[in-house]
Biotite code that builds the C-alpha atoms (Angstrom):
import biotite.structure as struc

atoms = struc.array([
    struc.Atom([-86.228, 24.596, -14.039], chain_id="A", res_id=1, res_name="MET", atom_name="CA", element="C"),
    struc.Atom([-84.921, 28.192, -13.873], chain_id="A", res_id=2, res_name="PRO", atom_name="CA", element="C"),
    struc.Atom([-81.950, 28.989, -16.081], chain_id="A", res_id=3, res_name="ILE", atom_name="CA", element="C"),
    struc.Atom([-79.856, 29.975, -13.064], chain_id="A", res_id=4, res_name="SER", atom_name="CA", element="C"),
    struc.Atom([-80.444, 26.522, -11.565], chain_id="A", res_id=5, res_name="THR", atom_name="CA", element="C"),
    struc.Atom([-79.479, 24.807, -14.807], chain_id="A", res_id=6, res_name="LEU", atom_name="CA", element="C"),
    struc.Atom([-76.269, 26.829, -14.947], chain_id="A", res_id=7, res_name="GLN", atom_name="CA", element="C"),
    struc.Atom([-75.517, 26.002, -11.345], chain_id="A", res_id=8, res_name="GLU", atom_name="CA", element="C"),
    struc.Atom([-75.997, 22.299, -12.008], chain_id="A", res_id=9, res_name="GLN", atom_name="CA", element="C"),
    struc.Atom([-74.257, 21.974, -15.371], chain_id="A", res_id=10, res_name="PHE", atom_name="CA", element="C"),
    struc.Atom([-71.924, 24.961, -15.494], chain_id="A", res_id=11, res_name="GLY", atom_name="CA", element="C"),
    struc.Atom([-70.911, 25.849, -19.039], chain_id="A", res_id=12, res_name="HIS", atom_name="CA", element="C"),
    struc.Atom([-70.844, 22.251, -20.274], chain_id="A", res_id=13, res_name="ILE", atom_name="CA", element="C"),
    struc.Atom([-70.415, 21.740, -24.008], chain_id="A", res_id=14, res_name="ASP", atom_name="CA", element="C"),
    struc.Atom([-73.858, 21.198, -25.500], chain_id="A", res_id=15, res_name="ILE", atom_name="CA", element="C"),
    struc.Atom([-72.688, 18.108, -27.392], chain_id="A", res_id=16, res_name="TYR", atom_name="CA", element="C"),
    struc.Atom([-71.283, 16.568, -24.218], chain_id="A", res_id=17, res_name="LEU", atom_name="CA", element="C"),
    struc.Atom([-74.607, 17.334, -22.565], chain_id="A", res_id=18, res_name="PHE", atom_name="CA", element="C"),
    struc.Atom([-76.193, 15.428, -25.462], chain_id="A", res_id=19, res_name="ASP", atom_name="CA", element="C"),
    struc.Atom([-74.199, 12.335, -24.471], chain_id="A", res_id=20, res_name="GLN", atom_name="CA", element="C"),
    struc.Atom([-75.666, 12.611, -20.981], chain_id="A", res_id=21, res_name="LEU", atom_name="CA", element="C"),
    struc.Atom([-79.166, 12.855, -22.408], chain_id="A", res_id=22, res_name="LEU", atom_name="CA", element="C"),
    struc.Atom([-78.527, 9.753, -24.516], chain_id="A", res_id=23, res_name="LYS", atom_name="CA", element="C"),
    struc.Atom([-77.505, 7.787, -21.425], chain_id="A", res_id=24, res_name="GLY", atom_name="CA", element="C"),
    struc.Atom([-73.957, 7.121, -22.590], chain_id="A", res_id=25, res_name="ARG", atom_name="CA", element="C"),
    struc.Atom([-72.535, 8.670, -19.416], chain_id="A", res_id=26, res_name="ILE", atom_name="CA", element="C"),
    struc.Atom([-73.996, 7.540, -16.112], chain_id="A", res_id=27, res_name="SER", atom_name="CA", element="C"),
    struc.Atom([-73.240, 7.695, -12.373], chain_id="A", res_id=28, res_name="PRO", atom_name="CA", element="C"),
    struc.Atom([-70.429, 5.415, -11.257], chain_id="A", res_id=29, res_name="GLY", atom_name="CA", element="C"),
    struc.Atom([-68.320, 6.049, -14.344], chain_id="A", res_id=30, res_name="MET", atom_name="CA", element="C"),
    struc.Atom([-64.832, 7.498, -14.109], chain_id="A", res_id=31, res_name="ARG", atom_name="CA", element="C"),
    struc.Atom([-64.475, 10.712, -16.121], chain_id="A", res_id=32, res_name="ILE", atom_name="CA", element="C"),
    struc.Atom([-61.106, 11.964, -17.373], chain_id="A", res_id=33, res_name="LEU", atom_name="CA", element="C"),
    struc.Atom([-60.903, 15.369, -19.030], chain_id="A", res_id=34, res_name="ASP", atom_name="CA", element="C"),
    struc.Atom([-57.777, 15.394, -21.210], chain_id="A", res_id=35, res_name="ALA", atom_name="CA", element="C"),
    struc.Atom([-57.009, 19.072, -21.702], chain_id="A", res_id=36, res_name="GLY", atom_name="CA", element="C"),
    struc.Atom([-59.505, 20.275, -19.115], chain_id="A", res_id=37, res_name="CYS", atom_name="CA", element="C"),
    struc.Atom([-58.873, 24.015, -19.309], chain_id="A", res_id=38, res_name="GLY", atom_name="CA", element="C"),
    struc.Atom([-60.861, 25.816, -16.623], chain_id="A", res_id=39, res_name="SER", atom_name="CA", element="C"),
    struc.Atom([-63.039, 22.745, -16.033], chain_id="A", res_id=40, res_name="GLY", atom_name="CA", element="C"),
    struc.Atom([-66.210, 24.031, -17.651], chain_id="A", res_id=41, res_name="ARG", atom_name="CA", element="C"),
    struc.Atom([-67.207, 20.473, -18.600], chain_id="A", res_id=42, res_name="ASN", atom_name="CA", element="C"),
    struc.Atom([-66.627, 19.064, -15.116], chain_id="A", res_id=43, res_name="LEU", atom_name="CA", element="C"),
    struc.Atom([-69.048, 20.994, -12.888], chain_id="A", res_id=44, res_name="VAL", atom_name="CA", element="C"),
    struc.Atom([-71.932, 18.547, -13.332], chain_id="A", res_id=45, res_name="TYR", atom_name="CA", element="C"),
    struc.Atom([-69.740, 15.479, -12.824], chain_id="A", res_id=46, res_name="PHE", atom_name="CA", element="C"),
    struc.Atom([-68.152, 16.905, -9.696], chain_id="A", res_id=47, res_name="LEU", atom_name="CA", element="C"),
    struc.Atom([-71.519, 17.918, -8.263], chain_id="A", res_id=48, res_name="ARG", atom_name="CA", element="C"),
    struc.Atom([-73.018, 14.488, -8.976], chain_id="A", res_id=49, res_name="GLN", atom_name="CA", element="C"),
    struc.Atom([-70.277, 12.503, -7.289], chain_id="A", res_id=50, res_name="GLY", atom_name="CA", element="C"),
    struc.Atom([-68.521, 11.066, -10.323], chain_id="A", res_id=51, res_name="TYR", atom_name="CA", element="C"),
    struc.Atom([-64.893, 10.025, -9.916], chain_id="A", res_id=52, res_name="GLU", atom_name="CA", element="C"),
    struc.Atom([-63.240, 12.808, -11.893], chain_id="A", res_id=53, res_name="VAL", atom_name="CA", element="C"),
    struc.Atom([-59.707, 13.139, -13.230], chain_id="A", res_id=54, res_name="TYR", atom_name="CA", element="C"),
    struc.Atom([-58.238, 15.898, -15.350], chain_id="A", res_id=55, res_name="ALA", atom_name="CA", element="C"),
    struc.Atom([-55.022, 17.087, -16.939], chain_id="A", res_id=56, res_name="ALA", atom_name="CA", element="C"),
    struc.Atom([-53.896, 20.274, -18.627], chain_id="A", res_id=57, res_name="ASP", atom_name="CA", element="C"),
    struc.Atom([-50.530, 21.815, -19.454], chain_id="A", res_id=58, res_name="ALA", atom_name="CA", element="C"),
    struc.Atom([-51.596, 25.125, -17.904], chain_id="A", res_id=59, res_name="ASP", atom_name="CA", element="C"),
    struc.Atom([-50.942, 25.226, -14.122], chain_id="A", res_id=60, res_name="PRO", atom_name="CA", element="C"),
    struc.Atom([-53.489, 28.003, -13.603], chain_id="A", res_id=61, res_name="LEU", atom_name="CA", element="C"),
    struc.Atom([-56.180, 25.976, -15.372], chain_id="A", res_id=62, res_name="ALA", atom_name="CA", element="C"),
    struc.Atom([-55.486, 22.931, -13.216], chain_id="A", res_id=63, res_name="VAL", atom_name="CA", element="C"),
    struc.Atom([-55.570, 25.024, -10.063], chain_id="A", res_id=64, res_name="GLU", atom_name="CA", element="C"),
    struc.Atom([-58.964, 26.306, -11.191], chain_id="A", res_id=65, res_name="GLY", atom_name="CA", element="C"),
    struc.Atom([-60.223, 22.747, -11.551], chain_id="A", res_id=66, res_name="VAL", atom_name="CA", element="C"),
    struc.Atom([-58.845, 21.851, -8.140], chain_id="A", res_id=67, res_name="ARG", atom_name="CA", element="C"),
    struc.Atom([-60.770, 24.806, -6.729], chain_id="A", res_id=68, res_name="ALA", atom_name="CA", element="C"),
    struc.Atom([-63.950, 23.474, -8.350], chain_id="A", res_id=69, res_name="LEU", atom_name="CA", element="C"),
    struc.Atom([-63.268, 20.079, -6.826], chain_id="A", res_id=70, res_name="ALA", atom_name="CA", element="C"),
    struc.Atom([-62.718, 21.570, -3.366], chain_id="A", res_id=71, res_name="ARG", atom_name="CA", element="C"),
    struc.Atom([-66.096, 23.246, -3.704], chain_id="A", res_id=72, res_name="ARG", atom_name="CA", element="C"),
    struc.Atom([-68.174, 20.442, -5.209], chain_id="A", res_id=73, res_name="PHE", atom_name="CA", element="C"),
    struc.Atom([-66.275, 17.219, -4.457], chain_id="A", res_id=74, res_name="ALA", atom_name="CA", element="C"),
    struc.Atom([-63.933, 17.826, -1.502], chain_id="A", res_id=75, res_name="PRO", atom_name="CA", element="C"),
    struc.Atom([-63.190, 14.120, -1.019], chain_id="A", res_id=76, res_name="THR", atom_name="CA", element="C"),
    struc.Atom([-61.402, 13.882, -4.382], chain_id="A", res_id=77, res_name="LEU", atom_name="CA", element="C"),
    struc.Atom([-57.609, 14.065, -3.953], chain_id="A", res_id=78, res_name="PRO", atom_name="CA", element="C"),
    struc.Atom([-55.690, 16.931, -5.550], chain_id="A", res_id=79, res_name="ALA", atom_name="CA", element="C"),
    struc.Atom([-53.599, 14.315, -7.377], chain_id="A", res_id=80, res_name="SER", atom_name="CA", element="C"),
    struc.Atom([-56.624, 13.589, -9.588], chain_id="A", res_id=81, res_name="ASN", atom_name="CA", element="C"),
    struc.Atom([-55.883, 16.905, -11.303], chain_id="A", res_id=82, res_name="PHE", atom_name="CA", element="C"),
    struc.Atom([-52.467, 17.072, -12.922], chain_id="A", res_id=83, res_name="ARG", atom_name="CA", element="C"),
    struc.Atom([-50.362, 19.642, -14.734], chain_id="A", res_id=84, res_name="VAL", atom_name="CA", element="C"),
    struc.Atom([-49.255, 17.785, -17.863], chain_id="A", res_id=85, res_name="GLU", atom_name="CA", element="C"),
    struc.Atom([-49.920, 17.846, -21.614], chain_id="A", res_id=86, res_name="PRO", atom_name="CA", element="C"),
    struc.Atom([-52.348, 15.293, -23.021], chain_id="A", res_id=87, res_name="VAL", atom_name="CA", element="C"),
    struc.Atom([-49.594, 13.503, -24.947], chain_id="A", res_id=88, res_name="GLU", atom_name="CA", element="C"),
    struc.Atom([-47.852, 12.751, -21.647], chain_id="A", res_id=89, res_name="ARG", atom_name="CA", element="C"),
    struc.Atom([-50.760, 12.061, -19.322], chain_id="A", res_id=90, res_name="ILE", atom_name="CA", element="C"),
    struc.Atom([-49.480, 10.034, -16.362], chain_id="A", res_id=91, res_name="SER", atom_name="CA", element="C"),
    struc.Atom([-52.736, 8.352, -15.358], chain_id="A", res_id=92, res_name="PHE", atom_name="CA", element="C"),
    struc.Atom([-52.853, 4.558, -15.567], chain_id="A", res_id=93, res_name="ASP", atom_name="CA", element="C"),
    struc.Atom([-53.749, 2.722, -18.752], chain_id="A", res_id=94, res_name="ASP", atom_name="CA", element="C"),
    struc.Atom([-57.492, 2.058, -19.160], chain_id="A", res_id=95, res_name="ALA", atom_name="CA", element="C"),
    struc.Atom([-58.408, 3.936, -15.987], chain_id="A", res_id=96, res_name="CYS", atom_name="CA", element="C"),
    struc.Atom([-61.391, 5.903, -17.347], chain_id="A", res_id=97, res_name="ALA", atom_name="CA", element="C"),
    struc.Atom([-64.849, 4.999, -18.604], chain_id="A", res_id=98, res_name="ASP", atom_name="CA", element="C"),
    struc.Atom([-65.158, 8.331, -20.422], chain_id="A", res_id=99, res_name="VAL", atom_name="CA", element="C"),
    struc.Atom([-62.411, 10.521, -21.830], chain_id="A", res_id=100, res_name="VAL", atom_name="CA", element="C"),
    struc.Atom([-63.317, 14.090, -22.768], chain_id="A", res_id=101, res_name="VAL", atom_name="CA", element="C"),
    struc.Atom([-61.143, 15.908, -25.312], chain_id="A", res_id=102, res_name="SER", atom_name="CA", element="C"),
    struc.Atom([-62.897, 19.196, -25.891], chain_id="A", res_id=103, res_name="ASN", atom_name="CA", element="C"),
    struc.Atom([-61.283, 21.755, -28.232], chain_id="A", res_id=104, res_name="THR", atom_name="CA", element="C"),
    struc.Atom([-57.808, 20.360, -27.579], chain_id="A", res_id=105, res_name="VAL", atom_name="CA", element="C"),
    struc.Atom([-56.504, 18.340, -30.536], chain_id="A", res_id=106, res_name="LEU", atom_name="CA", element="C"),
    struc.Atom([-56.642, 21.210, -33.015], chain_id="A", res_id=107, res_name="HIS", atom_name="CA", element="C"),
    struc.Atom([-53.729, 22.784, -31.132], chain_id="A", res_id=108, res_name="PHE", atom_name="CA", element="C"),
    struc.Atom([-51.448, 20.073, -32.535], chain_id="A", res_id=109, res_name="ALA", atom_name="CA", element="C"),
    struc.Atom([-48.305, 21.412, -34.211], chain_id="A", res_id=110, res_name="ARG", atom_name="CA", element="C"),
    struc.Atom([-48.259, 18.798, -36.961], chain_id="A", res_id=111, res_name="ASP", atom_name="CA", element="C"),
    struc.Atom([-49.376, 15.260, -37.875], chain_id="A", res_id=112, res_name="ASP", atom_name="CA", element="C"),
    struc.Atom([-46.992, 13.571, -35.453], chain_id="A", res_id=113, res_name="ALA", atom_name="CA", element="C"),
    struc.Atom([-48.059, 15.818, -32.578], chain_id="A", res_id=114, res_name="HIS", atom_name="CA", element="C"),
    struc.Atom([-51.744, 15.242, -33.356], chain_id="A", res_id=115, res_name="PHE", atom_name="CA", element="C"),
    struc.Atom([-51.281, 11.474, -33.285], chain_id="A", res_id=116, res_name="GLU", atom_name="CA", element="C"),
    struc.Atom([-49.289, 11.632, -30.046], chain_id="A", res_id=117, res_name="THR", atom_name="CA", element="C"),
    struc.Atom([-51.951, 13.798, -28.398], chain_id="A", res_id=118, res_name="MET", atom_name="CA", element="C"),
    struc.Atom([-54.713, 11.472, -29.583], chain_id="A", res_id=119, res_name="LEU", atom_name="CA", element="C"),
    struc.Atom([-52.937, 8.303, -28.472], chain_id="A", res_id=120, res_name="ARG", atom_name="CA", element="C"),
    struc.Atom([-52.079, 9.826, -25.104], chain_id="A", res_id=121, res_name="GLY", atom_name="CA", element="C"),
    struc.Atom([-55.752, 10.599, -24.520], chain_id="A", res_id=122, res_name="SER", atom_name="CA", element="C"),
    struc.Atom([-56.880, 7.219, -25.878], chain_id="A", res_id=123, res_name="TRP", atom_name="CA", element="C"),
    struc.Atom([-54.471, 5.143, -23.760], chain_id="A", res_id=124, res_name="ARG", atom_name="CA", element="C"),
    struc.Atom([-56.286, 5.969, -20.521], chain_id="A", res_id=125, res_name="VAL", atom_name="CA", element="C"),
    struc.Atom([-59.695, 4.847, -21.865], chain_id="A", res_id=126, res_name="LEU", atom_name="CA", element="C"),
    struc.Atom([-61.075, 1.444, -20.879], chain_id="A", res_id=127, res_name="LYS", atom_name="CA", element="C"),
    struc.Atom([-62.134, -1.089, -23.477], chain_id="A", res_id=128, res_name="THR", atom_name="CA", element="C"),
    struc.Atom([-65.766, -0.337, -24.248], chain_id="A", res_id=129, res_name="GLY", atom_name="CA", element="C"),
    struc.Atom([-65.320, 3.207, -22.973], chain_id="A", res_id=130, res_name="GLY", atom_name="CA", element="C"),
    struc.Atom([-66.512, 6.436, -24.589], chain_id="A", res_id=131, res_name="LEU", atom_name="CA", element="C"),
    struc.Atom([-64.185, 8.985, -26.187], chain_id="A", res_id=132, res_name="PHE", atom_name="CA", element="C"),
    struc.Atom([-65.869, 12.367, -26.627], chain_id="A", res_id=133, res_name="PHE", atom_name="CA", element="C"),
    struc.Atom([-63.960, 14.790, -28.813], chain_id="A", res_id=134, res_name="CYS", atom_name="CA", element="C"),
    struc.Atom([-64.726, 18.216, -30.236], chain_id="A", res_id=135, res_name="ARG", atom_name="CA", element="C"),
    struc.Atom([-62.157, 19.670, -32.596], chain_id="A", res_id=136, res_name="LEU", atom_name="CA", element="C"),
    struc.Atom([-61.815, 22.060, -35.494], chain_id="A", res_id=137, res_name="ALA", atom_name="CA", element="C"),
    struc.Atom([-62.084, 20.621, -38.996], chain_id="A", res_id=138, res_name="SER", atom_name="CA", element="C"),
    struc.Atom([-62.387, 21.564, -42.647], chain_id="A", res_id=139, res_name="THR", atom_name="CA", element="C"),
    struc.Atom([-65.705, 19.730, -43.009], chain_id="A", res_id=140, res_name="ILE", atom_name="CA", element="C"),
    struc.Atom([-68.307, 21.876, -44.741], chain_id="A", res_id=141, res_name="GLY", atom_name="CA", element="C"),
    struc.Atom([-65.827, 24.720, -45.330], chain_id="A", res_id=142, res_name="MET", atom_name="CA", element="C"),
    struc.Atom([-63.183, 22.974, -47.407], chain_id="A", res_id=143, res_name="GLU", atom_name="CA", element="C"),
    struc.Atom([-62.465, 25.908, -49.720], chain_id="A", res_id=144, res_name="SER", atom_name="CA", element="C"),
    struc.Atom([-62.453, 28.635, -47.075], chain_id="A", res_id=145, res_name="GLN", atom_name="CA", element="C"),
    struc.Atom([-59.146, 28.024, -45.321], chain_id="A", res_id=146, res_name="PHE", atom_name="CA", element="C"),
    struc.Atom([-55.643, 29.221, -46.132], chain_id="A", res_id=147, res_name="LYS", atom_name="CA", element="C"),
    struc.Atom([-53.009, 26.537, -45.681], chain_id="A", res_id=148, res_name="ARG", atom_name="CA", element="C"),
    struc.Atom([-50.163, 27.535, -43.373], chain_id="A", res_id=149, res_name="ALA", atom_name="CA", element="C"),
    struc.Atom([-48.205, 24.281, -43.297], chain_id="A", res_id=150, res_name="GLN", atom_name="CA", element="C"),
    struc.Atom([-49.251, 20.647, -43.507], chain_id="A", res_id=151, res_name="GLY", atom_name="CA", element="C"),
    struc.Atom([-52.669, 20.354, -41.879], chain_id="A", res_id=152, res_name="ARG", atom_name="CA", element="C"),
    struc.Atom([-52.358, 23.703, -40.144], chain_id="A", res_id=153, res_name="ARG", atom_name="CA", element="C"),
    struc.Atom([-54.701, 26.246, -41.721], chain_id="A", res_id=154, res_name="PHE", atom_name="CA", element="C"),
    struc.Atom([-55.746, 29.821, -41.086], chain_id="A", res_id=155, res_name="VAL", atom_name="CA", element="C"),
    struc.Atom([-59.522, 30.003, -40.661], chain_id="A", res_id=156, res_name="SER", atom_name="CA", element="C"),
    struc.Atom([-61.693, 32.961, -41.700], chain_id="A", res_id=157, res_name="PRO", atom_name="CA", element="C"),
    struc.Atom([-61.811, 33.918, -38.005], chain_id="A", res_id=158, res_name="ASP", atom_name="CA", element="C"),
    struc.Atom([-58.051, 34.543, -38.216], chain_id="A", res_id=159, res_name="GLY", atom_name="CA", element="C"),
    struc.Atom([-56.951, 31.641, -36.005], chain_id="A", res_id=160, res_name="ALA", atom_name="CA", element="C"),
    struc.Atom([-54.393, 29.082, -37.144], chain_id="A", res_id=161, res_name="GLU", atom_name="CA", element="C"),
    struc.Atom([-55.326, 25.527, -36.177], chain_id="A", res_id=162, res_name="ARG", atom_name="CA", element="C"),
    struc.Atom([-54.577, 21.918, -37.052], chain_id="A", res_id=163, res_name="TYR", atom_name="CA", element="C"),
    struc.Atom([-57.647, 20.891, -39.049], chain_id="A", res_id=164, res_name="LEU", atom_name="CA", element="C"),
    struc.Atom([-58.893, 17.349, -39.594], chain_id="A", res_id=165, res_name="VAL", atom_name="CA", element="C"),
    struc.Atom([-61.285, 15.990, -42.189], chain_id="A", res_id=166, res_name="ASP", atom_name="CA", element="C"),
    struc.Atom([-63.601, 12.973, -42.238], chain_id="A", res_id=167, res_name="ALA", atom_name="CA", element="C"),
    struc.Atom([-61.044, 10.750, -43.959], chain_id="A", res_id=168, res_name="ALA", atom_name="CA", element="C"),
    struc.Atom([-58.372, 11.431, -41.352], chain_id="A", res_id=169, res_name="LEU", atom_name="CA", element="C"),
    struc.Atom([-60.784, 10.798, -38.485], chain_id="A", res_id=170, res_name="LEU", atom_name="CA", element="C"),
    struc.Atom([-61.865, 7.503, -40.048], chain_id="A", res_id=171, res_name="ALA", atom_name="CA", element="C"),
    struc.Atom([-58.253, 6.447, -40.552], chain_id="A", res_id=172, res_name="SER", atom_name="CA", element="C"),
    struc.Atom([-57.234, 7.372, -37.011], chain_id="A", res_id=173, res_name="MET", atom_name="CA", element="C"),
    struc.Atom([-60.247, 5.609, -35.511], chain_id="A", res_id=174, res_name="ALA", atom_name="CA", element="C"),
    struc.Atom([-59.236, 2.414, -37.303], chain_id="A", res_id=175, res_name="GLU", atom_name="CA", element="C"),
    struc.Atom([-55.622, 2.736, -36.188], chain_id="A", res_id=176, res_name="GLN", atom_name="CA", element="C"),
    struc.Atom([-56.407, 3.201, -32.510], chain_id="A", res_id=177, res_name="ILE", atom_name="CA", element="C"),
    struc.Atom([-59.214, 0.647, -32.362], chain_id="A", res_id=178, res_name="GLY", atom_name="CA", element="C"),
    struc.Atom([-62.247, 2.884, -32.119], chain_id="A", res_id=179, res_name="GLY", atom_name="CA", element="C"),
    struc.Atom([-65.638, 2.775, -33.768], chain_id="A", res_id=180, res_name="GLU", atom_name="CA", element="C"),
    struc.Atom([-68.125, 5.590, -34.161], chain_id="A", res_id=181, res_name="LEU", atom_name="CA", element="C"),
    struc.Atom([-70.648, 5.707, -31.341], chain_id="A", res_id=182, res_name="ALA", atom_name="CA", element="C"),
    struc.Atom([-72.675, 8.039, -33.570], chain_id="A", res_id=183, res_name="GLU", atom_name="CA", element="C"),
    struc.Atom([-72.193, 9.774, -36.927], chain_id="A", res_id=184, res_name="PRO", atom_name="CA", element="C"),
    struc.Atom([-69.811, 12.714, -37.195], chain_id="A", res_id=185, res_name="LEU", atom_name="CA", element="C"),
    struc.Atom([-71.539, 16.024, -36.586], chain_id="A", res_id=186, res_name="LYS", atom_name="CA", element="C"),
    struc.Atom([-70.067, 19.315, -37.756], chain_id="A", res_id=187, res_name="THR", atom_name="CA", element="C"),
    struc.Atom([-71.221, 22.798, -36.862], chain_id="A", res_id=188, res_name="THR", atom_name="CA", element="C"),
    struc.Atom([-70.233, 25.606, -39.224], chain_id="A", res_id=189, res_name="VAL", atom_name="CA", element="C"),
    struc.Atom([-70.024, 28.761, -37.131], chain_id="A", res_id=190, res_name="VAL", atom_name="CA", element="C"),
    struc.Atom([-71.142, 31.607, -39.397], chain_id="A", res_id=191, res_name="GLN", atom_name="CA", element="C"),
    struc.Atom([-68.545, 30.683, -42.055], chain_id="A", res_id=192, res_name="ASP", atom_name="CA", element="C"),
    struc.Atom([-65.757, 31.482, -39.597], chain_id="A", res_id=193, res_name="GLN", atom_name="CA", element="C"),
    struc.Atom([-64.809, 27.975, -38.434], chain_id="A", res_id=194, res_name="ARG", atom_name="CA", element="C"),
    struc.Atom([-66.080, 24.401, -38.465], chain_id="A", res_id=195, res_name="ALA", atom_name="CA", element="C"),
    struc.Atom([-66.268, 22.328, -35.265], chain_id="A", res_id=196, res_name="MET", atom_name="CA", element="C"),
    struc.Atom([-66.713, 18.569, -35.476], chain_id="A", res_id=197, res_name="THR", atom_name="CA", element="C"),
    struc.Atom([-68.012, 16.240, -32.768], chain_id="A", res_id=198, res_name="THR", atom_name="CA", element="C"),
    struc.Atom([-66.236, 12.871, -32.890], chain_id="A", res_id=199, res_name="TRP", atom_name="CA", element="C"),
    struc.Atom([-67.571, 10.230, -30.492], chain_id="A", res_id=200, res_name="VAL", atom_name="CA", element="C"),
    struc.Atom([-65.880, 6.833, -30.422], chain_id="A", res_id=201, res_name="LEU", atom_name="CA", element="C"),
    struc.Atom([-66.206, 3.639, -28.460], chain_id="A", res_id=202, res_name="GLN", atom_name="CA", element="C"),
    struc.Atom([-63.047, 1.662, -27.706], chain_id="A", res_id=203, res_name="LYS", atom_name="CA", element="C"),
    struc.Atom([-63.364, -1.738, -29.334], chain_id="A", res_id=204, res_name="LYS", atom_name="CA", element="C"),
    struc.Atom([-62.303, -5.080, -27.909], chain_id="A", res_id=205, res_name="LEU", atom_name="CA", element="C"),
    struc.Atom([-58.799, -5.893, -29.111], chain_id="A", res_id=206, res_name="GLN", atom_name="CA", element="C"),
])
């Protein structure tokens, strides 16, 4: 398949989210909710393939961009599926989504309390048995290469200040919210500038 066709079909989808598609964990008929959707780069494929898609972001321009994508690829979806609101205050119903995507969002947390609120807000809308796909910055594999700003906020070698998790925190939070790893943690170290961890959970029966 020509590259241009692949890009048309999948947009600029995160490669690790694409991996979940390849593994069959996301399939037609599922409801997809992108919590912190940004410009919607992870939604092109789902919109084109007729998934029921929802999204939220605090940035009105980002949400308008996603609505424009929906008008192009899935015109029957109502504009109300795409909402201007932060992930910690998502207004969608409890347990409304089969898959929740949280891609490069949680590391913008201000502190521990904000991180937990953002996580729980994103988790609340996931059905029991559903898939939580998260990519976020971490210290994993680069533990000695960050400068602490305050609490869990660190300055990375790339100059950005982010809220950084580690494996212990992710394990603790998964237990607290009732999630279990759908696959092992995977961390990509980007040329010793930052570390990005893929955290994929399944929501356990309570």
